[in-house]
ZABA-805234 format. One record per atom (N, C-alpha, C, O): x, y, z; residue in one letter. Coordinates in pm, whole numbers, plus 50000, padded with zeros to 5 digits. Example, Ala and Ser with C-alpha at 12.3 -4.5 7.8 and 13.67 -1.06 7.14 Angstrom:
<rs>
513194943150780a512304955050780a513204967050780a514244966850846a512854977550708s513674989450714s512905000350787s513415011450804s
</rs>
This chain:
<rs>
127691161423320m127081177723307m126061181123442m126121189323534m125311172823411t123751172723471t124451172923650t123951180323735t125441165123675d125811164123807d126841178023822d127181181523935d127311185323704a128571195323722a127621206623768a127881211523877a126511211723697v125481220023727v124971223423842v124941234323899v124451209723880k123991208524024k124961211624127k124721216724237k126001208324084q127061213924214q127641228124187q128251233324280q127501236824038a127961247324065a126631256224119a126761266224191a125521251824080h124451264024122h124661268424275h124661280524300h124811260224366p124871264724503p125721275624524p125601281724631p126471278724450w127921289924469w127361300524393w127831311124435w126521302324295w125991313224236w124761319224337w124941329924396w123851313624347k123031316524479k123731323424601k123211333624644k124901318624662k125431326324776k125771341924749k125581351524824k126571341124564i126781351124531i125921363324536i126191374824572i124421355924474a123621362324460a122931368724560a122331379224536a122951362824692g122111363124839g123111375524914g122781381025019g124431378624835i125501388024913i125251399324860i125091409424928i125161399124714l125211414124629l123921422724647l123951434724674l122631414624625v121351421824613v121311427124765v120521436524759v121651426324867p121321436224994p122411444624974p122211455425029p123711443824905l124531454624901l124341463524777l124991473924763l123431459324688l122921468124609l121871476824643l121741488924628l121031466324702i120001481224797i120461490024879i120431502224861i120891484624968i121961494625073i122731506924953i122651519224958i123121502124898g123831514724834g122971523624757g123181535624745g121891516824701a120711527424616a120251537024744a120151549224731a120021531024853g119501537824979g120281551724976g119841563224969g121481547324984i122611558125044i122331566024917i121511575124930i122821564424808a122811574124693a121641581424702a121721593724700a120501575724713g119051584824713g119021594624864g118391605224861g119591591324964a119521600325070a120471610425043a120131621825077a121641608824987k122501617824920k121981630124855k121981641924891k121401622424722y120661630024654y119781640924730y120051652924724y118801636124796f118011645024843f118331655224913f117741666024908f119781651225019i120201658825094i121151669725027i121081681125072i121981667224930d122121676224811d121411686724762d121821698324768d120211682724706t119221689224637t118161696924744t117221703224697t118311696124866r117211701024954r117501717924955r118641722324943r116151728024973p116521742024983p117221745025076p117221737325172p118051757525081k119081760625178k118051775525189k117561781525094k117941778725324p117401792325384p118511801725376p119681799125408p117991814525324k118821827125320k119631830125468k118861829325564k120661832625493k121161839425633k120631855725640k120641865325562k120191853325766k119901868325759k120791873725890k121431866025962k120721889225913p121961889626043p121191893126156p120141899426141p121521890326246p120681891326368p119851902426399p120231913426360p118491901426480v117801915326502v117931916426650v117861906626723v118151930126698t118091933326849t116841940026877t116431949326807t116201935426979l115201938226960l114871949527123l114851944627235l114651963327096a114991972927219a113891969527310a112851964227271a114171973227454p112561971127552p111571980927485p111801989027395p110521978727544l109321983927520l109281989527672l109601982327766l108842003127689v108952011027806v107722019027788v107182020827678v107202024927926n106182033327968n106842044728018n107652043828110n106442058927944v107022068928001v106142080228050v104932078228035v106492091328104q105772102728136q106362109328112q107552108228144q105772123728020k106652134728038k106302147328140k105272152428184k108022150228158a108512159328267a107552172028245a107692178828143a106602175028337m105932190028346m106062195328487m105842189128591m106492208528471f106942215928601f105622223028626f104992229228539f105282221528743a103992228128825a104342230728997a105312227529066a103112237929026r103152238729173r102542229329247r101322227829238r103182222929315e102302208829358e102752211129542e103732215529601e101342205029587q101172204629741q101632194429803q101402183129762q102332196529909v103122183229990v101672179530058v100792186930104v101752164230047v100902158130156v101242145130197v101382135530121v101382145030335v102122140030453v100712129930474v099572133330506v101312115030438q100162105530480q100632097330635q101792093430654q099692095830722a099972088930849a098772081630887a097862081330805a098652076030995m097672071031044m097402075731200m098322079631273m096342075031232g096012080831361g094482074831419g093612067831369g094652081431548t093422075331630t092572085031689t092942094531758t091192081431651v090102092131705v090142092131861v090072081931930v090272106331912v089782103732049v089302119932106v089832129732054v088362121432203p087712130532241p088562144732257p089532146032331p087962155832167a088412166932211a088202172532353a089032179832407a086792167732425r086682171632543r085332159532619r084222156532575r085942155732725k085862144732834k085652148932968k086532154333034k084672147033003t084572150533171t083642136233230t082862129433164t084022134733371v083542126033477v082652135433537v083162146033576v081222133333556l080162144133583l080042135133741l080152123133766l079822144933811n080002144233964n078632153534030n078692165634007n077652149434094p076962160934149p077432170234243p078442166734305p076982181034269q077302191634376q077002190734495q077702195834582q075512181734530v074852181734663v074642164634677v074942155834596v074152163734784s073682150634812s072422147234818s071612156334831s071942132934809g070632129734808g070402120634736g071292114134682g068692117734716e068362105334653e067602113234509e066872123134499e068302101734388v068012106634271v066392102334251v066052090534256v065362114234224i064162111234197i063662112434037i062472110234015i064592116133917a064002114933804a065392113633746a066442116633803a065242108633623v066102106133529v065742106533379v064872099533326v066582116433311s066012118433142s066442104333082s067382096733105s065282103932988p065122091332907p065982087332832p066092075632794p066952099732792g068432101432699g069202096332795g070362097432755g069182091632896f070652094433003f070472074133006f069792065633064f071542074732906m071882059132880m073412057832793m073792066732717m073982048632812p075052047032734p074842048932549p073942042332498p075532056032478g075522060332385g074502073932316g074372077332198g073822080232452g072822088032421g073402102432397g074512105232445g072772110732332i073362120632267i072412131532314i071302133032263i072922139932421l072062151032507l072722166532450l073872169632421l071672173032450t072362187132409t072462195132546t071812192632647t073342204632533k073962212732654k072692215832696k071762214432616k072412221532853g071272224532946g070512213432962g069872212633067g070422204832884h069452192832892h069362187833035h070472186933088h068072183533129l068292177233261l068522162733235l067862154633170l069792161333313l070372146233298l069662141733413l069282130233393l069222147133557l068672139633643l068312149233776l068842160233795l067412143733856k067042155133948k067442149034101k067012137634121k067942153034173i068132151834353i066932155834397i066362165134340i066362149334503d065382151834610d065612166734661d066512168434743d064972175934624p065282191834685p064592193834785p064522205834810p063852185534877r063132189634968r063902195335095r063372203335172r065452189635112d065792195735195d066342206735211d066582214035307d066612207135047y067372222735040y066082232935012y066392244634990y065132230635012e063802238534986e063582244635137e063032255635143e063972238135258l063662236035385l064922247635416l064672258735462l066072243435389q067122254635407q067142267035346q067652275935414q066642270535217v066212281535137v065072289735275v065382300535325v064072283735307r063062288535374r063912296635518r063672308235553r064792288535576q065402291935694q066172301335691q066302308535790q066892303535568k068112312335542k067322327735496k067762339135492k066112322635469k065032335835369k064882344135553k065312355235585k064262335635629t063962338135791t065062344735858t064952354835928t066252337635829a067442343735899a067762358235848a068092368135914a067572356835712l067842371735648l066692385235723l067122396035764l065702382535726v064792389935760v065302394535922v065432406735937v065502388336008q065872385936147q067102397336134q067172408136192q067832392736061a069272402536053a068932416836021a069272425936097a068162419135893r067592428735867r066922439135991r067182450736024r066042429836036a065212437336136a066322444636236a066412456836249a067212434136309a068442439036394a068812446936345a069012455736429a069172451436214l069882463736165l069322476236203l069822485436268l068102474936145a066962486936159a067072487636297a067352499336322a066982480636407l066802487036565l068142492036591l068222504036617l069302484536587e070672490836591e070722506236500e071422515136548e070132508336399q070372522136327q069292530136421q069702541636439q068212527936477g067392538636537g068022537936681g067652547536748g068822529736744q069182530936850q070612546236842q070882556136910q071112540336730q072422553236710q071842565136680q072582574636707q070672568336630d070112579336634d069622584736721d069262596536717d069482575136844v069002582036982v070422585537061v070652595637129v071362573637032a072602578137090a073402594337023a074042602037095a073222595936911r073522607336876r072872620636917r073412631636912r071622617936957k070832630936997k071212632137145k071262643437194k071552618437242e071872621437365e073422629037345e073602639837402e074252624437285w075762633037278w075532644937226w076512652337240w074752649037179t074352660037168t074072671637264t074662682237286t072842665237318l072662672137453l073322670737575l072932676237678l074442662737568l075562658337682l076402665237659l076472674037745l077282666237570r078522671537536r078292687537473r079032696737506r077462688837403g077292701237332g078152703237217g078152694937126g079142717437212s080132715737107s081602710937186s082712714937149s081432703637276k082832701437337k083562686337275k083012675537255k084862689937256s085392679537168s085612666137268s085392665937389s086142653837178m086112644537264m086562634837184m086262634837064m087512623137250d088512614437155d087542606637065d086482602237108d087992604936926s087562597536852s087022581836883s085972578136831s087582575136947k087752563936999k086262562337061k085312555537020k086392571837189d085072573237272d083932579137184d082812574737208d084032586937104a082962592837014a082232579536987a081102577137028a083182569136896a082612559236825a081892548636886a081062541436830a082332547937033l081302538037133l080362544237156l079282538637137l080342559437211a079102564137226a077942564237129a076772561937157a078472567437004l077652567436915l077322551736863l076792550736753l077532542836918r077292523936899r077702522336752r077122513136694r078622529636675e079312525936549e079632509936568e079272502236478e080202505736667p080572490936657p079422482736593p079252476136490p078542487036728q077202475836712q076222475636588q075462466536554q076442488836526l075982490336390l076882482736273l076362478936168l078262481036302a078552474736179a078442460936201a078252454436098a078512452836335q078082441836361q076642437236295q076552426236241q075582445536303a074652445936263a074382445436104a073482439836040a075332452336068r075602451735905r076172440535811r076032437935691r077132433135951a077632421935917a077122407635928a077702397135900a075742410135983k075162398236012k074072395935900k073532385535864k073922408235857v072982407335706v073502405335606v072822401335512v074672407235596d075222402935469d075882387135474d076082380235374d076212382535640d076222370135660d074912358335609d074852346935561d074082368335649a072372359035607a072282359835487a072062348835436a072382372435380a072062372835257a073202358935171a072902352335071a074502358135255l075272351435178l074792335035191l074962326535103l074092332735336a073712321735361a072742314135259a072782302835211a071642327435241l070782322435163l070642321635015l069742316434948l072022329634968e072622325534796e073372310934803e073602305234696e073672305834905q074192295234906q073312282234912q073512271134861q072122287635004a071242276134991a070392275434880a070042264334838a069822290534800e069432289234670e070242279134592e069712269434537e071412281334588l072452275934480l072672259634513l072952251534425l072532256534641d072472240234657d071062235434606d070982224334554d069792244734622l068802239734557l068352238534388l067532232134323l069462249234359a069712248434194a070292236334147a069972231434038a071502229034256r072162221134193r071452207434226r072152197334220r070202206434258t069712195434297t069222188534141t068872176934120t069342199334049s069052195833887s070122197633846s070822207533864s070442185233766v071902181733680v071812184433564v071212176933487v072322194633526p072192196033360p073082189033282p073592180333352p073612188833146v074112184233049v075082198333043v074642209133004v076702196033095p077302209833044p077842212932942p078652222032926p077422205632865f077572206732687f076942199432603f076142191232648f077132200432457n076602187132366n077572175632368n078712175732322n076872164532435a077502152632474a076902140632438a075732137932413a078042133132440l077762115732408l078102111032517l079142113932576l077162102432557i076932097032728i077702083832685i077232075632606i079132082632755l079882069632747l079532057132836l079302045332810l079592065132964e079302053833069e078152060333181e078192072133215e077322052333223k075902053933312k076302047433461k076392035333482k076492056333543n076672050333655n075832049033738n076172040033815n074412055333778i073562057633883i072362054933795i072432054233673i071212053433870d070012050233826d068792058933943d068942065334047d067882055933879l066862062733950l066402055834116l065832045034132l066672062034186g066342060834346g067922060034383g068052060734505g068992058934323a070252061634406a070552069334507a069852079334497a071182069934592q071732075734698q073112083134651q074092075834668q073442096734593v074532099934564v074832114434642v074092122834693v076582113034621s077092125834714s078022131834620s078122127634504s078672141234663t079632145034577t080862139534510t081492144634418t081112126134586q082142117034514q081592108434439q082332100334383q080182107734417t079602097934304t079902102734210t080052114934204t080132092534074t080712094233953t078982090733888t078432079733880t078432105133848i077222103433779i077742091533652i077532079433639i078442101033578a078182094633403a079752099333355a080412106933425a080092095633270t081202099733186t081022106933028t080472101932929t081472115833037l080362125532896l081552130132796l082392138132837l081612124532654v082302132532582v081672142632457v080752139732380v082532156232462g081722165832373g081462160832228g082392154432181g080302162632144t080012159732041t080162171531910t079772169731794t080632180431947d080662191331881d082302189631782d082632195431679d082912181631847a084302182531785a085212169031831a085322166431951a085872160431726y086552151331821y088282155231745y088462162631647y089112149731804w090212150731745w091112139331696w091112129631773w091872138131590v092612125631570v094022127031608v094582137231568v094642119231673e096162120231751e096832111631690e096732099831724e097772115831577t098892108331502t099922109731525t100242118031610t100882102231456s102362103431487s103012104731355s102612097331266s103802111931334i104462117531199i105932119931266i106122124631378i107222114531143p108362118731148p108842132231163p108412142031102p109872132031259r110202146631307r110332152231224r109622162231232r111102151731103d111702160231014d110482163830924d110682173630851d109092157030912r107962163630823r107322173830895r106342179230845r107822177831028l107082187931084l106892201731013l105882208631002l108462204130958a108682216330864a107392218830773a106962229930744a106852206530732w106052209630578w104542210830618w103712213430531w104142208630760i103052215230795i103032225930870i104002229830936i101622232830864v101562243530934v100612240631066v099572234131052v100972244931177i100542242331309i100232256731371i101182264431387i099052260431403p099162270231480p099642273731597p099882264731678p099892287031631k100672289731763k099742298231853k099132308431823k099772292631955a099222301632067a097462301332018a096712308332087a096932294831921g095772294431930g095052305331789g093902307831753g096692310331730h096232321931614h096532311331486h097392302531496h095702313131363g095672310631245g095082299231254g094712293931359g094942294231124q094682280431066q095782271031038q096782274730977q095632258031082g096762247131085g096512241330932g095792248130859g096992230730886s096942226230755s095642218130756s095232214530866s094932214830644p093842206930626p094362194530601p095372191430539p093202184930678a093532172430628a092482163630591a091372166130640a092572155230528v091152142530511v091612133530575v092792130030580v090262127130655i090422115230709i089512107030664i088382110130626i090182092130668r089482081230625r089192070830705r090102068830787r088282063530714s088132052630794s089172038430749s089752036430643s089142032530839s090302018330793s089632012730693s090522006930631s088192009930614s087822004530535s087772016530410s087612013430293s087882025930441g088002038130349g086772041530269g086792044430150g085582040930354e084472047830362e084322060530399e083732069230335e084782061430491t084262077730585t085292086430527t086472084130552t084942096830448i085592106430403i085342120730471i084452128130428i086182124330579r085942138030684r087222147930639r088302144730589r086782159030671s087682170030651s087952176530780s087022180530850s089232177830817g089932182630951g090852192630958g091262196630849g091232197131043r092452210131061r093582205631168r093212201131276r094792206531143v095502206331219v095862215531361v096672224731356v095292212331459v095272222031561v096302223131677v096282233331746v097232212931704r098182212631795r099312202731780r099302191831722r100312209031847l101762200531807l101912195931963l102312204832037l101632183432023l101982178232124l103312178532182l104232174432112l103592183232311g105112187532328g105892175932368g106712179132454g105932164132339d106542149632338d106612142332243d105772143132153d107662133232240i107842123232123i107592110732176i108002105432279i106702106232073e106572089232086e107672083432141e108852084532106e107002074432268a108252064232337a108772054332206a109982053132186a107912048332131e108292035532078e108692044631937e109882046231906e107922048631881g108822049631748g109582062731744g110252065731646g109462070931858r110222086931866r109952096031743r110722102231669r108702094831744m107792105631634m107062116731696m106502114731804m107012127731642a106232139031675a104622137131674a104132131031579a103852141631766r102462137531743r101972149331718r102702159031740r100922150931679i099862163431637i098292158231652i097932146531659i097632167531654l096182169831709l095722172531576l096212182331520l094702164031504i093872171731415i092462171431462i091922161131500i091832183831458q090022184731489q089052184531402q089092192531308q088212177431411v087132174131293v086032176731354v085662169831448v085202189531299e084062191831375e082712184931321e082402183831203e082102181131414d080622174931385d080902159931349d080412154231251d081582155331419p082112142331378p081082130731382p081262119631331p079922134931450l078732123031442l077782126331363l076742119831356l078062138131286l077362142231127l075832144931212l074842139131166l075662154231342l074712158531409l073642168731349l072412168031345l074692179931296q074082188031201q074092188031048q074182198230980q073972173030991q074012172130842q072992158230848q073262146530875q071802164330815k070502153130790k070712144930689k070512132830701k071062149230603n071322141330464n072422133330404n072452125430309n073432138330497s074922134230455s074742117730440s073982110830507s075682113130332s075702098930310s077002095230387s077332084030346s077992100030492s079142096930495s078732092130687s077682094830746s079712085930733q079272079230853q080102084230943q081262088030924q079462084231050p080112091331154p081452084031223p081642071931229p082272093731271l083492089131308l083222080631453l082372085331529l083822070031486l083672066731611l085292068631746l086482071131725l084732066831836l086052069131932l086842058931954l086232049131996l088252057131938g089092048231933g089462040831774g090322032631744g088412047631692e088932042431567e090092044931495e090562056031516e090672038131420y091952037331386y091742041531223y091172034531139y092342054831199v092092062831035v092892062730991v093902059131052v092962067030833r094122070130755r094122087930757r093132094430792r095312093530715l095082107130726l095952114130574l097122111130546l095352120830515s096212129030425s096502143330480s095502150130504s097312147030496i097972162930550i098362170330454i099392165830402i097862182330395f098082188130309f099052198530380f098782204930481f099962198630323g100982208830409g101312220230289g100452227230235g102682220330263k103232235530192k103232233230076k102982221830037k103542244129983v103352241729826v104912240729798v105722244429883v105312235629671l106392231829630l106352241729511l105272242829454l107102246929479e107322256029331e108132249429242e109122243129278e107782250429125h108262241628998h108972229629029h110202230129029h108382218729056v108592205629070v107872198228975v106902202528914v108502183828960v108242176328883v107722164128917v108632155928902v106412157128967a105742150329030a105902133628941a105812132228819a106072126429007m106102114928910m106122104929024m106422108029139m105652088328970p105852077229084p107222073329151p108342072629102p106732070629294r107942071429351r109042057529271r110272057529256r108282049629243d108912038429159d109922038729030d110782030329005d109612050728952a110282055528869a111622061928912a112612063928842a111492064029012l113062068929095l113972053729127l113552043129174l115472057729077r115952047229050r117392050129157r118012060729158r117692038729239d118602039829336d118952052529409d120042057829426d117582056529455g117432067029569g117682082429473g117162092529520g118272083329373n118652098929320n118832098329189n119402108329146n118522089429099t118612087428943t117192082828866t116342075228913t117182088128761v115892086028673v116742081028536v117942083028514v115772073828451w115822074028324w115092081028221w113892083728216w116062083428138i115222091628019i115252088027938i116262081127930i114462087727814v114352087027677v115102097927604v114542108827615v116082098027540k116432106927451k115762108927341k114952100427302k115982119927276g115252121827138g115462109827027g114732107626930g116502103327061d116882093026910d116482080226973d116662069326919d115892082027096d114992069827145d116232060027218d116152047927202d117132064527282t118082057427342t117722065227464t117092075727470t118442055327599l118392056027706l119472066227779l120592064927730l119392075027874d120232085427945d119542082228100d118402083728145d120922076928161i120682076228310i121082091228384i122192096528383i120002095728439r120512108728491r120212111628652r119142108128702r121352119128738s121282121328844s120292130628900s120162140028822s119512131829009v118192138429001v118422148329181v118972144129283v117832160329158d117482163429319d116052163929358d115202170129294d115772156229477v114052152029521v113922163329620v114592165629721v113042169029574a112402180529727a111952172329789a112512170829898a110672162229760w109762155129880w109472141929824w109332139529704w109392134429908r108812117929888r107992114729957r107922119730069r107202106529919d106342098830022d106232083829957d107042080429871d105092074130006e105032062929986e104672059229812e104922048729751e104032071529763q103662066729623q104192078229551q103892075129436q104752088929544v105182100829468v106242107729510v106412109329630v107242113729404v108222119529440v108412132529402v107712133029301v108852142629416y108692157329354y110112157829324y110902153729410y110582162629205l112242165829156l112152181029112l111322186429040l113202186129172s113522198229170s114302201129084s113982211129022s115522194829045q116362196328934q116832179528893q116612168928952q117532182528772g117832170728704g117032167828571g117622162828476g115612171228564v115372169928446v114682183228352v114512193028424v114372184828244e114212194028166e112532196928123e112142186028081e111762203528118p110372201728036p110242193227922p111142193927838p109192184427904g109172173827822g110162162727792g110172157127683g110912160027880d111822150527900d110822137927927d109832139427998d111102126927873r110402113627864r111212101927976r112052093227953r110452107128118i110962097228232i110512084628208i109302082928190i111442073428204v110962060428189v110242054728343v110732056428455v108972047928309l108412043228449l108632026428433l108322020728538l108932020828367s108992006528325s110302003128388s111282010528385s110271991928443d111681985128451d112611982028355d112041981228246d113581980128349i114461976228235i115311964828325i115811966228436i115311953528240a116201941928314a117831948228334a118231951528446a118491949028242a119881957928251a120171969528187a120851968028086a119851981128217p119611992028192p121211998328145p121981998328241p121732002728033v122872002828013v122422021727907v121562025227826v123332026727961a123512042927921a123482040027752a124082029927717a122962046627667g122972047727507g122132032627421g122062030427300g121592024527534m120792014027481m119642022127432m119212032427483m118972012827272a117782016227211a116552013527290a116462002627345a115672021327300l113992018227352l112982018927256l113182022927141l112162016227288q110752018727249q109902021527315q109752014927418q108742035427277v108212038927382v106672035027323v106492034027202v105662033127415k104362031227398k104052040827396k104352050627465k103092038827276k102312053027226k100982057627321k100642069427335k100412048027373s099282050327482s099702057427621s098872063027691s100532056827641d101052059627784d100692074327813d100822083127728d100242076327936k099892089928000k101172095828007k102302090928008k100702108028012s102052119228017s102082125428164s103062132028199s101182123528236a101442129128390a100642121628464a099882113428411a100722123828624l100162116928701l098612119028721l098142130028691l097842109728766t096602110528763t096362113528933t096832106029019t095632124628961r095292127929073r094352120729173r093802113029095r093862118429283t093132112429363t092022123629368t092202135729354t090862117029390p089702128429418p089822139329476p089232149329434p090812139729611e091022150829694e092212155729651e092832160329747e092882156729535g093482166429481g094972163029546g095792172229537g095372152229603q096662148729654q097412142929534q097012135629443q098862149229564g100092144429482g100232129729505g101192126429574g099552121629464s099872106429442s099382099129348s098372103429292s100012085129303v099352078729175v098412072929209v098322068029322v097502072129120t096102062829129t096602052629051t096722041729107t097012053828904s097242049928808s097822055128682s097632066428637s098652044428622l099282053128524l099252044128380l099722048928276l
</rs>
C-alpha cells in the first residue's frame, strides 16, 4: 500500500498544478466582467451647435466729411537767390547773416563800400547845376532874339521854320534835354548809392551764405539763398479721381479745402489749406499734384506754442478735409466683404449677407449710401465660414459707432 500511494501522489499533484491557475484566471475574468456589467452608464445628450460670437456696429445715417489721406514734402512757398545790384567791397555784414538765420523784411544784410558812389552823386549834382545854368542862359538869349525879331520884322510874316531858328527854339529844347539828362543821371547815381546797402527783401530764413566781410562782389555774385518764413507749401500727390472731392481755389478766388499736417513721428500737428493744383501729372505714379499752404511754419508769431516747426524737405502726413456726404453710414473698411457686401445680424440673431453701395472709401473707413437700414447691426468680426441664416451671438459690450480722431476725421481709431 505504501508503495502504491507513493506512486499515485505525483499524479494528483500534477492535476492540482493545472487546475489552480485555471481557477484563478477564471475568477479574474468573472470579476472583470462583473465590474464591466455593473459600471455606471452616462446619459446621452444631443450635440450642441455653438453660434459664433461677433462684434457689431449699429448703422447710423449722418452727414460725413470726406478725408483724403496722403503723404507730402515741405517746400518753400517763396525762394530767391540774392545778388547785389552794384559792385564793390563788402565792408559790413549783419550778425544774423548766417545759415539758419532768420531776418525780417528790410533788415540790413550787408553793406558795400559806398565812397565811389558818393563821388558819382556829387559829380552828377554838379552836372545838373551846369545844365540848369546853361538852360537859364539859353532862355535869356531867346528873349533877346525875340526882341530883335520884333524890331527887324515888325508885323511882317515869316516862314515858321525860319522863325523857329531865329528865335533859337532848337537851342532851348537842347538845353532843356540836357537838364533832364543830368537829372536822370543824378537819380541813377543816388539809386546806385542806395544799393550799396543790401536789405532783406522779405521775412526770410537764410539757407546758404556765399560771401563774407571783405569780399569783392559784382552783379553776378550770389550773396545768399533765402526762403520766406511767412508760409511754406506742402506738395503732395493724390489719385486723379479724388480731385473731385477736394475744393481747389480757381484763379486765387475762394478758399481751398482745409488740411491737417503731421510730421512723420506724429508729433507736429499744423493746419493748412489747399491753394493750387499743379498743371501736370506725376511721372512715376501718374497722380495729380496739389499744394497746401501752411502759415507761420516756423512758429515765429507763436511764442508759447507747444508744436514743433516744420522743416523744409520734411516728409509729412496729410489729412485733407473734402466735401460732405449726405445720409451715409460710416463703418470700418475691414467690415466691407468682397468689395461690396456686409454681414448683418437680423432680429432673430441670424446672419444676413447683403450687397451695399459705397459712396467713399479710404484706408480705414468706408461710407455706405445704400444697402443698410437705420439700426441694422453690422458685423465687424470675421466668421470662418459665413452662411446666410446661420446663428450668431452678439457681444453686449460693443460700441455702436465709430470713434473719431481728435481732428474729427471720419476714420476708425478703436472699436
